[in-house]
N, C-alpha and C positions, 0 to 999 in steps of 0.2 A: 732363813731365804733369805733371798737380792732383791734389794733395791725396785720400783716399777721404773721404768723410763722411757713407757711409752706416753702414748697421746692421751688415752685415760686416764692414768700420774693426771695429768697437766688438769686435767679437766675436774679433781679432784681436789685441786688444791687452789682453783682459784675460788671454787663453790666453799674450799673450806673457809677459804681468805674470808668471802662478803658474807656469809655465813653466820661466821664467830666474830668479825670483828664490822665488818661493816652493818649488823643488823639489819641482812638480808632476808628471807623466807623461802624455802626447799620449793619450788614448787615440781607441780604434778606434771607430765607430758600428757593426760589422761585429758585435763583442764582444758587443753590446746581447743580454741577453734576455728578450725582452719578457712571459714570465711570470711570472720571479720578480722584474723588476727587478732585474739584474746585469751587472756585467761579468765577465762571466765569465774570461776571460780572464784579467784581476788576482785575483778572486778565487780559483782557482787554485794561480796562483803562488803568492801569498801562502802560503798554509797549508802551498803544496807545501816551501818556503824557510823557513818560520819555523816549521812543526810535524809533520814528517816522521815521528813518532812516532806521533802524536794519528793520523793520517790512519792509517796503518799499520791503526791497530785497528779501522775501519771497512771495508776495501779490498776483507777478505774477502767483505763482503756482494753479494748480485747488484746489477746496478745504484745501487751507495755513491755515487756523484756529482749524484744524485736524490733518494736515504735525504736527504742531506744540505739540499740544496738545499730539499725538503718540511718539512723538519723549522726551517729558517729561517723559512719561509712562514707556517709554522702560528705560531710564534715570536711572529713579523711582527706575524701579525695578531691575536693574543689579547693583545700586552703592548704594544710596539709600536717602532720601533726604538731607540730611547736603551735601553730595559733587553738588548736585543740586544748592542748593545756594549758596554757599561759590564758587563753580568755574562757573554758567551759565549755557546755553544751546546755545552750536554751532550746526548751522543747514544749509546745503549746505553751504552759502556765508556770511551768517550775525552771529553773539551772540549776546544772549540775556541774558539782566543781569539781573537776579531774587530774586536778594535783592543785596541794597544797603548799603557799611558797615558801620561799628557804625567809627566816625573817635576817631584815635588815642588823639591828642590835636588842639588848636584853631586853628593851623598855618596856613592851606588849606579852606577858606572859601565855596567854591566848593563843597569839601569831608560832610561838616556840611551841607551844603543846598543839595546835590544828599541823604546823609540818611532820610533827613526832607519826602523825597518825596517817599520812603514805604510808602502800604499801610497799617494799622492796622488792620484789621475788629473781632467783636466779631458776630454769630450768635447764636442763639438758637432756639431747637428744630429743627435741622438738621437731615432730615430724611434719611439716608446714603444708606440702605438697596437696591438690586437689588432684592432680593428673596421676601422681605415684605416690602413693600411701607408704613404700619403701622411705623413700627420702626423708633426708631429717639432717638438722641443724648441729652444730656441737652446743652451742647455748644460743640462748635469749635473756634478755635482761627485763623486766615491767617496770612497769610502775604503776601500782593501783588495777593493776590485771590490760596493762595498753603498751603491746611491746613498744621498747627504744631504741634497745642494737640487739644487732644477730654480732656470733664470733661463731669463725672455723679459727679449730687450733688444729697444729704440727705439734712434731718433738721431734730435733732435729737427731738424737738421739736414737730414733725411730724409722729415720733415710730420708723423712721427707722436713719441708722447712714452710715459712710464712711464707714464699716464697707459690708452694703449691695450693695452698691455702687463697692464696688470689686468684690462682688459674683456676680452683675449683670454684670459687665464686662463678667467674667470665666464662667459664664452658661447663658447668653442670647448675649454676640455679639461674630459672627461668625470672627472669625480673617481670615479669606479666600477674606469678605469684602474690597473693593479696600481701603478705608479709614484708613480697620481696620489691615492691612499687614504691615506685620513687616518695619520697616524704611521708611514708607510711613508718619506717621504720628514725631516726634520725641521723644512723649510723647505721654501720656494718663494719667488724672490726678482722682484719686476718692477722690473726693471732701465734708465735710460737714461746719458746725459750728462750730465743734475744732479738726478738722484734717485733714490731707492733707497726700497724700498716693500717691505712683505715679509706673509707669511701662513701660520699653519702646518696648514691645514684649507679645502681646497677643499671649495667646495660648492655651486657657479655660483653664480647670482645670489648668495645668501645671502654669499655668500666675505666675507670682511673682512681689508680692510688695513693694515699701522697701517708708518708714516712708519719712515726703519730713515738717516730723516738728523741730520749738526750740527746742522743748523738759522745761520741769519745773523742778524744786527744784532736778536736776542734775538727772529727769527722762525722761519718757516719754511726748509725748503730748505738749501742748501749756498753754502756760500762761497766765491768763487772761487781758483784753484787754478792758479798759476805756473806749477809743472810738469805740467800735463795737464787731465784732464775733473775739474770737481769732486766725481765718483763714486768718484776712484781710488782714498781710502780706502780702497772697500768691498772691492776686490779686493787693492788691493798691503797692507794692514792685515791687515780682518776676515778675509777667506780663508787666510792663511797656514797652513803646516799645527799647529804654536801656538799658535796663536788658536783654529781652530776646533776645534781637539781639547778648549781648554778652554771652551770652550760645551756641547762637546756635554756634556763631564764635570762642569760646578762651574754651568752659569748655565740648559742647558736643562732642563725640569721636564714631567714630563708629572703630572698635579692629576684627582680623589685620586689620592695613590699605592696605592692598597689594592688587592687582587687581586677587591673584589666587583661595580666600579663597570662595568659593560663599555667596550669602546675609546671608543667610537662617543660617552660621555655624558663624555668627559675631556678635559679641557685643554689642551695643551700650549705653554709659554709658550717663547717664546722671547727673550732681551733685544732692547729699545728699544736704537738708537744711545747714548745718556745715559743709558742704565740699565747697557751694557758700561761704557761709554768713565768712568763715575764709582768703578764697582768695580774698573777698572784702574789708575785714575790711586792710588786710595787702598792700592791693594796698593802697586806701585810706591812711591812715596812710604814708604808705612814700612819697605818693604825697604829703600831706599836709607838712610835716613833714624833709623832704630829710634823706642825707642820715647819718649813723653812731647809729642808733638805734640798739635798741634788742629787739628782741621777741619769748616769749616758748610760743608755740603750744603744750598744751595737750592732746592730743586727742588718746582714748584709741587704747588698739593692737586688728588688724582685723576689725578696722572701714574706711578704704580707703585712709590711708594715701601718699599711694604710687602714686595717683591721685591729691590727695592734692598737693602734692610734685612737680609733673610733671605739673598744670595746677598754683603754683605759680613761678616758674620758666620760663615757657614762656611770661607770662607777666608782671611776672618783665623788661624782655631784650624791653618790647616795653611800659614802665612806663614814663610819662613825665610829668615833672612839671608844674607846670601852669606857661600859657607864653611862656615858651621854648619849643622849636624843637629839642633840643638833647636829647637821652634816659637820666635818672636819671642814670642809670647802667651802667659801660660800659662791664662790663662780671658778671655771674652770677656762682659760683663756688657751686656747686654740691658734697656735701662729704657721703657717706653712706658707706656701709660693702654688699649691696645687687645687686652683679652683675648684676641681671635683672634689674636691675630700669634703669640701660643705657641703655637696650632696650626698657625697657619699655617709657623713656622721648623721645627715639629718632623715635620711631614709633608714643607716640602722637604728636610730634612739626613735621610730618608729615600732620600729620590730620589738624594741624594749620595754617602752614606756605607753601607759598611756596614758601621762600626762604632758600637756599642750602646751605649747609658749615655751619652750626651758633652752631653746637654740635659738640665737641667733650671730648673725652675722656685721661684723662692723668695720666701715670703712674710714671713720674718720675716731678725733679724739671725742665727740661729742654722741659720736653713737656709741662709743665703748661706755662714754660713760650715762650716760641713759641706758643700757642693756644693766648694765650691775646696776644702777636707784630702783626699776624694775624689776630687778628679783632674775635676771633671767641666766640663767644657772649656767651655759655654758656658751662661750662666744669662740665665734671664729675670726682674727683676721689674717692680713698677709703681710708675710715679710718687705714689702716692697710700702706697704700703707704704716705699717710699725715704728718709724720718728713720730713722723704725726701728731698717731694716736699715744703715745707717750704721752707728749708734750702734755697734751692737752688734758693727762689725767691727775686731781689735785687729792687730796684727802682722803687717802684710800686707809689708815694706819688701824681699823678699826676691821679689818678683812680681812680674809682668810681667802690664797689665792692659791690655784694648779695652773703652773703655765704650763703645757704640753708645746715643744718646740721641735717643729717637722725637718728631718735630716739640717741637727745644729751642725754649724763649722763657726768661723773662726768670724763671720759677717755677726754672729749670734751673741760671740761673745767683746761685741766690739763697742760703740757709743749705743745703737741703737738702745742694746739689752743690757747696758749700762743705766741709760735712762728710766729705763721700766723699774729696772732696780730701785731708783731712788725712789721713785714715782712711787711706788710698791711699801716701803722703808716703813716699819716703824718708828723708827730711829731717826728719822728725819728733819733738820732741824732750819730757822728761819739763816740765811746768811748772817755770817760776820762782816766788821767794814775790813778787820785783817785779812789782806793779799796772804797771809802764810795761810790761815785759816782756810780762807775762803778754797785753796788749791789743795788742805786736807779734805774737807769738804767733797768735793768733788771725786777722789782719790777713796772718801768713804762709800759715795754713793754707784760706787763699782762691787762690793759690797752685796751677796745676796740680802734681798732681807727677809724678816725675818718670819715675816707676814705671809710665805710667799716659798712654793715646794718647783723645784724644775723638774721634771721632766724630758730631757732632749733625745731623739732619737734619729743616730746618721748610722752609716753604713762607713764613715770613713771620716774619724774622729783624728782631728787636725792636734796639734802638743795642744793650742791653747785650749779649745773645748774639753779636751780630756783634765787640762787640768781646772777647768773653771766648774765644768759639774762631775768631771769622773770623783772616786772614790781612794781616798789617800788610804794604803791597806798597812800595814808595820815598816815594811823596807822603804819605805818613804814614796813607793811612786803609784802616782795615778790612773789605775781602772776602771772600765766601764761598772756601771753596777749590774749586765746582762748581757752575753752575748748568742750570736748565733751568726759563727764565719761563715763568705763567703768557702773556702772551702767544704763545708757543710752543709751549706744549700749547693755546690756544685754535686757534691757526692751522694746527697740526696735523689736529684733528680730532681729539684726544684726550681736552679737557675740552671743556663748552661752557661759551660766556659766559653770566653769568649778570648780565651787563649788559645784554645785549642786549634787555631788553626786563624797563625798570625802570620802574614807574609809580609814582606816589606821591601820597597823598591829604591836601589839607591843609580841615582842622577848622576848624570857625567857630565861636563860642559868644560868648554874653554871659552874664557874672554880674552881680550887682546885689548894695550893700550894707544888709544887714540889720540898720547900728547907724543913728543919725544921729552919733557923735562920729565924727568925724574923726582917727585916732591914726595915727603916722608908720611905715612899715615900711622893711628893711630894701627897695628895689628890686629886685635883681635874685634874691634869694629869696624874695621872696611871688608873683612872676611863674612861679618856678618852683612852686614850690607852688600854685601856681593851677589850672598847666595838669595838677600830677600829680592834685589836688583831681575838676576835673573829665573827665581822659582815665584817673582810676580809678572813676569814677563805673558804677554797674549800666544806668544807662541808655546812657551814653555806649556800654558795651561791647555793652551788647545791639545798639545800633547799624549798630558796623562788624562782630559777631560777622555778622549777615542780610547788612553785601556781602560779607563772607569767603564763607558758603554760597552765595549765590546766585550769584557771581563761579565759585565752584569744580563748582558745578552746573550751570552755564549753560556755562562757557566750558572747563572741565578733565574731566568726569566724563563727560556727555551724550554729547561729540565723540569721547570714548570715548580722551581722548588714554593710548600708553602700551596701547592696545589695553584701555583701560579700571582696570587695575591704578594711576593716576597717583596719586599719596602726595601730599598736602600739610602742612608743618610750619607752625603758628603760633608765630612768636614774644612772647612778652609779658615788661613790663619783672621784671615779682615772682610771687611764689610766690599770695599773695593774685589779681593779675590772669590766673595763666594757673587754678586755677579758678573767677575768677567764667567768665571765657575756655569752660571746658568746658563750666559749667553753660550759658553763650548758647547759646552752640553747639549741645550736644545739644536744648534745646530747641526753637530756629530748624528742624535736618531733621525733630527731630517731629514736625513742625507742613508741614517739605515733602515727608511719606513717605518718608525716604530710606530705601535697603536695608540703610545702615551706618554704624556711629557713631566718635566720635571717643576719644583715649586723651589720659589729659594725663598729663604728667611731669617731677617733680620732684624736690627730696633732703627728706630727714625729714619733717618734721609742720607743720603751720601751721593756726591756730586762728581760722576767719571764721566773725563772728555768732554767738558760743559753743559754735561745732561744731569739731571738731578732726577735720584731715583726711590721710591719706595715698595717694598713690600707690594701695597695694595696696587701701585701703577702697573707691575712687572707682572705679577702674579693671575693679575683681572679679577680679583676676588677679597672683599675685607681679610686682616691680619688673623680675626680673630678666629675664620673661617681652615686657615690650613693644617690643624690635626686633619678634622672634617675630610674635608678636601684627598688629604693620603689617603686615602685608608679607598678614594673611591678605584677606581681600574682604569682611571682617565693617569691619575696618576702615581711613576713608580719612586718616582727620587725625589728625595729631600734635601736644595746644599743649603748649609745653614754656615753662620759666623756669627760664634757666639752666644745664639740661639738654642732652646732644644739642646744642649748636650748633658743638663741633669733636670732630672724630675718629669720625662718625657716618657707615659708609659706608651710603646707601642710595638703588642706584639706582634705583627709582620715585619716592624721591620727585623732582617736579616742581613744585611750587607751593610757594611761602611768603610768607606774608601779616606782615607786621614789625608789631608795637606797644612798637618800643624804642628806649632811645637805641643804634646801631650807631655806638663809635670807632675808629680804626688795626687792629690786625691782627684784635679780636673783630666787627669787622662784617665780614672777608677772610673768616675760618674762619665764622664765622657762615653766610655768602652760598652758597660755596664746597660746603656739605653738596647742592646742587644742581648741584653740576655734572659730576657724575658718567655718561659715557656709560651707555645702554643698549640697543644694538642691535637687537638679539633681540624688545624691545617698542618701536622708534619711534623711540626718545626724540632731539627734535633740538633742541627746544628747551627754556629754562625761562621761569618767569614770577614776577615779585617784584611785590609789592601792599604798600607802603611806607606805614605812615598815621604815622611816628613823625620820618623823618629827608626831609631833601632830598636831591635828587639832587649837589648841591653836597657835601652831609653825605660821603653814598658814593664820589664822584669825591675827596676829601680823603682818604679813607677806604684807596681803593685803587691813590695812587699814590705811594706809598713800597713797591706789593707789586707793581705792572705795571712796565714797564720806564720807562714813561712815558701817562700819557693825560689826555687833549684831550675840552673839551663843547662842540659845535655852538650856536649860539644859541641860547633857546625859542622857541618857533614856537609862536601862540595858532592855538587849533585855526578861531578865524572864517579861516582861511585856506583851508579848505573850501569856503567861500562865494565866494572869489576864485579859488578852481582851476573849481570848477562854474560862474562868467560868460567868465572865459576859457575856456575848453569850447566853450559853449556859442555863442559867436561867431565859431567857428569856419567853425559851420552843416556838420558831418562826419555829424550825424543830428538829427533831430528827433522834440520829445517824443513826442511820438503812437506811435513806434518803441520807445523806453522803457518805457511802457506795456503798448501791446500783449509786449512781450518779458517782462515781469518777470508780467504775467498769464498767460501761457504757460508758462510758467519755472516758479511755484510750482505750478501746475495738474498739472505730472506732463506734461505736454504731449510730445510726440515730439519728438526729439533734430530732426529732419525741417524741423518748423515754425517752430523756433528759429531752424535756420540764415537765410534771407532774410532776417529782419531784421537780423543782424547782416552778411549780404554784402552788405546797401542800402547800408549807414553804410560798411561797410568800398571798397568799390567809391567811394562819391562823396572820402573820402578820397585814396585809392590813384591813382585818375586824374581823376575827373570836375571837380572843382575849382581843379587845374591849380596844384596848392600847391606854394610852392619848397620845397625840403629841406630849407630850416632851421627853415621852422613848419612840417612834417612832424615832425621831429625835437623843436622841441618843443611840438609839439599829445601825441606820445606820452608826454615827457618827464612832463606833467600830468596826464596818465590816469593813470600810476603809480605821480605822488607823491599824486593823489586815492584811489588802489582801495588803495596802503600805510597812508593814513596812518588813512583811513577805517574799513578793515579794523582796526587797531589800536586806536584810539577807542572802535568796537563793541565788540569783547572784553571790554573795560574796566566801561561804563555803560551803560544803555539809552539812544537817543536814538529824538525823535519823530519828528525829519526823513525822512518818508520820502520825500521827495524825493533824497537823498542813499544811501539804503537801495536805490531801484531805479537812482539812476546806478552808483553801485556794482559790482552784478551785471551789469548792461547792457553797462558797464566790460568787466570781468576776460573776459567773453567776443569784446569787440569786438578789443582790443590784439594779441593774437595774430597779428590780420589784419592789422594794421599796418604797411605794407611801409616801409622804408627805408632812403636807399642809401649810411651815415656810419657807417662803423667805431666810430666813435670811442662809437657808441653805448652800447658793452656796458660800456664805462669809465663811460661815467656811470651807466646803470644799478650799477654794483659799487657807485657813489656811493652811493649812493638807497638801497641796501641796506646801507648804512655809519647811514643813519639813522632812526631808532627814534622814534613818540612814544613819552613813556613820562614822565612828569609830570602830574599833575591836580590841581585845584581837586576838591572836594566839589560846588562850587558853580555858578562861573559859567570862569571859563577854566582850560581845557585844555594844557598846553605840551608841548612835542614834544620831547625832549631826547635827543642819540646820544651814544654816552659811546667815543669809539674809541681804539687803542692809539698808541702811538709806537713808536719803535727809541730816544729817549733812554734813560742811566741815570740812576736815581734814585738821592737822595743824602738820607740822613737824618741831625739835628744828634742831636750825643752828650745823655747825662744831661743835666738842664739843672744847674753849676754854683754858680749864685748863690746866693747865700744868702734862704733862705724866713723869712718870719714872719708876723706876724698885722697888719693892713697895716688900722686901726681907718680911717681918712680914706679909703681909700678909696673905701667903701662912701656908697650915698647911699640918701637916706632922703626919699620920697613918702606925699604924705597916702592913705590910702585908696582917696578917689576916684579918685583921678591915678590909682592903679597898676590902678585895674578899667578908668578909661575909654582906658588904652595896650596892655591887656590884650583889651579890646572891639574897639578899631583894626585890633591885628593878629592876631585870630581869627573878627573880626564882620564882617571885609571884602567880602564874597559879594555882599551882598544890601544895594539900591540903595534906602539907608533910615539916616534920622540916627540915633543913638540912642535918642533921644526920639523920633521917630516909630514905631522898632522894638518900643518899650515903650511905646505908645500902642497900635501893634498888637493884640501877645501880651496887655495887659491885658483889651481890649473880645473877641478872641475866647475868653479867660481866659474873662469873664463872662458871653459865649453859654452855653458849655461848664456851669460853672456853675447856671444859670438855668433849663437843659435836667428837664423832668420824669424825666429814669429818671438823672439821674446821682445821687442818692441814692440808690437801688435798684443801678445800675448796675455806680456805679463804690464810691463811699463804701461801700457795705454788701457788694458781692462782697467775700467773702475766697479765693476764688483768683485766682491772680493775673498767670496767661494767661489768662485770662477778660477780669479788671480791667480788663487794659493793650488787647486786643480792645474794647471798648464802649469805653472813653476815646477808643483813635485815630476810631470814629466815630463819638461825637459831635463830639469837633475839626473833623472831615469839614464835621460837617453845619451846625456852627458857622462852617466858610472858605465856606462854597456859600451860607448866610444873608448876609455880609456882600460877594457878590460884587459887587455894585455899586456899593458906595462906595470896595471895598478890590480894583477890578479888576486890580492889579498883583500883588498879594499871590495871587491866586484862581487865576490863570495858571503864575505858576511854581510856587506848591502842588499845582498838576492835574497839571502839563508835565515835570517833575525829580522823579525820583524819592527822591534824597537829597535835595535840598529839605523834601520833603515828613518824612520821617524826622525831620532833622534839624530842621525844626518843632515836630511835634507830639514831640517829648522835652523840648524847650524847657517846652512849654505841661504836660508832663505835671508833670518837675520844679515845675514854678512852684504845681502846682496839689495834686502829691503830699507834697515837704517840706513847702509852707505848714499851718500850725496855724489854722485854721478864723478867729481873729480876727485873724492874719496877714492871712489872705484877704482878708477883710470890709474891714478896715482898706484894701487895696491898692488892691481893685477898686469902693472906694466914690467 
């Protein structure tokens, strides 16, 4: 007989494992009561055998069993299943325990005995529906007769996968049925032989499933299992009696934990696999190896580190070493820079424990000392206050501590953490008089204390962090204790890929000498200074602010990204630049009559043009209100200078405009502000527009923190010309058909008038032209490539190529009707989906970079141990004219004119402007900056028009390319506004 490979075989496998290895009982579907979603035989047997005295208090009531069931049903409907399992059921003068707790240690045999009396059971093919008796769920898990989880199973060998199981939950499982109501079961699983997915709330098509997979090759899925199915860990590890009870008691949480919020408005959190795995691995290692160890947990930004930290903190305070009746750690100290984590830990622990006053927030050393002396088990402090707290800690050598560091970086490996290590060290000695001894003692203080274990959570470990907190393997490398990579988080859809739509603008400038001498300057420093000067100039900021606002209005706000709630962050180089952008963006928003405004964020005070500014002054509300205000409809744009670049979690952020050098950790942290998913708002992508960094810069920054990154060859946007020509040569469509289609489409003609035009072209492709299948595949690929590339190009900068625009819309409707017979096309389509145009120059060349992720391990070098010092002979000095020439060659290479020709053209246009009779009154004498700018733009436009015959190329470029126009106008304005009358006359002479 051949092997059974269908869905029933998988049911048999899971049931057998749970019964034979995890001591589940086999349930009878006939014992399931649909009205209350219970296994009646198991429930009453459990109560009768464990709590007969409590039942006796109720048995004299009429219909006492139904009385209990109705009371149980009401409590679940109001407080959820977790509360009932943890607190039990109070009814009249009786109290019924519904789940005996998992013992913390072996000190109390009675607790162990009671836990073993719990009845875990699995029932197959449960007919749960009151309206349709034929509907059944593959498996339901029960504890003491109370349903706690449902499972829909599929087997890929029979043609269906976990994705069919998810669709089954969405399409044919009514959440109004008792068993499927929110918080009636703890979790619902979709399972096949390869993957496991889960949800805690069924809501038809709005149901959101999360992966519960181990990951494979740093990505999604599960590794091959030599002993069975890839998903065997699910039933052999996760669903065991102790494992599932631990999840219910210490990990699953209903939030918020108040009694005011209706149940349907709450969220039930069930740990994802990597969260469950890290908490259990940390506890297991600490229990086995004791205090004095370090743990580096590298979990991707946006992957749920906050919950992992709160779950770890709570369970560490209740961790016992084998054979001990005293907790391993006296106190757990959580070090974070996120104030919201304080409230999150408080709320979660309220749901886990009835013990009061075990958590406090310490802002200074005295508060920390008091918290420790009074037995506070969890103390939360901030990184900012950390040095002051450590200074006040005295003799703590008789206590053991768990130090959890949130977003650990080198700052936690520096002086502040060194002080904490010394303060907690049991080996601390009195200072010696000898200076060498004092130095050695200071170095000793940098060693981690033996009475403390360190748990460092980060998405972006630096070399110092790896060396300080990582584990050293047999090869001598320092590695994380646990990894949940960005690659896996992205592939699993838990966070968004912020590099999928990465676009860069290349700026073009020309500067001139204002002195006749040719002094020498350090080349590198001069180039940097020149760029800083140009990029920070008001005119330059105004041009870029216009691009930002226009892009946001046209491509984010008007298309109603995130249902019209999308927010944008502008990342600037410094406070002065942030203030400049703030005024420029607000001015542009006002000019465009936008119904919202911008917020600026920076620390401290800054004087610009003689005026002192603060956040409060500019925004008109306190600094602490910025996150809350940004969520309001009145504000869409957040302009920042080093603030909110790390640790800021706002799922409404969709777009980022970058005008700041981003490197290494900062680049990853900054751009990761965008990666939070927001399924309620339909957030499916992100967008980055970068004025400062190249794609290569960003690639190198991410290389160390993804497993690996590869970059495709850049593609000139002129590939669209080649694609268009190749498509037209096949003869699938006629130019007149494209014209007619677009005319009807944009006049909102009925759909049935569009179909004939598309169907005629599709018929040519599918039948009349007798194309070889390879030619069809080639055509369809090129058509998709054209649509994809043009769609992205058009989102960045306006093109005046009407033919491309019309072909784009025609092909979008034609492609779905093109029939090919090659199954490999889907793979080719996936390849095309991984290629995105993301780097463009403002002037002329638009490059397409596709940033893909590899599955190879990344290694970073240790800190540079070479001797450093001043290298005077390494600097190169060039005459000023050469520096300017090099600068212009780099930043003004997009205009087909030599520097001398450019100079002549600028001067010629400027002379026309100055000679205009309106120049003096509308520009020179005009005190209103905005009106002066508008007037000057009109005069420049008139001057270019006057010169159109002599400067036809300049006129065409000026008229057809808005970005060239902005840059050219800015150059003329700087020339006129920044020159004195004498300099101007001399220049124009």
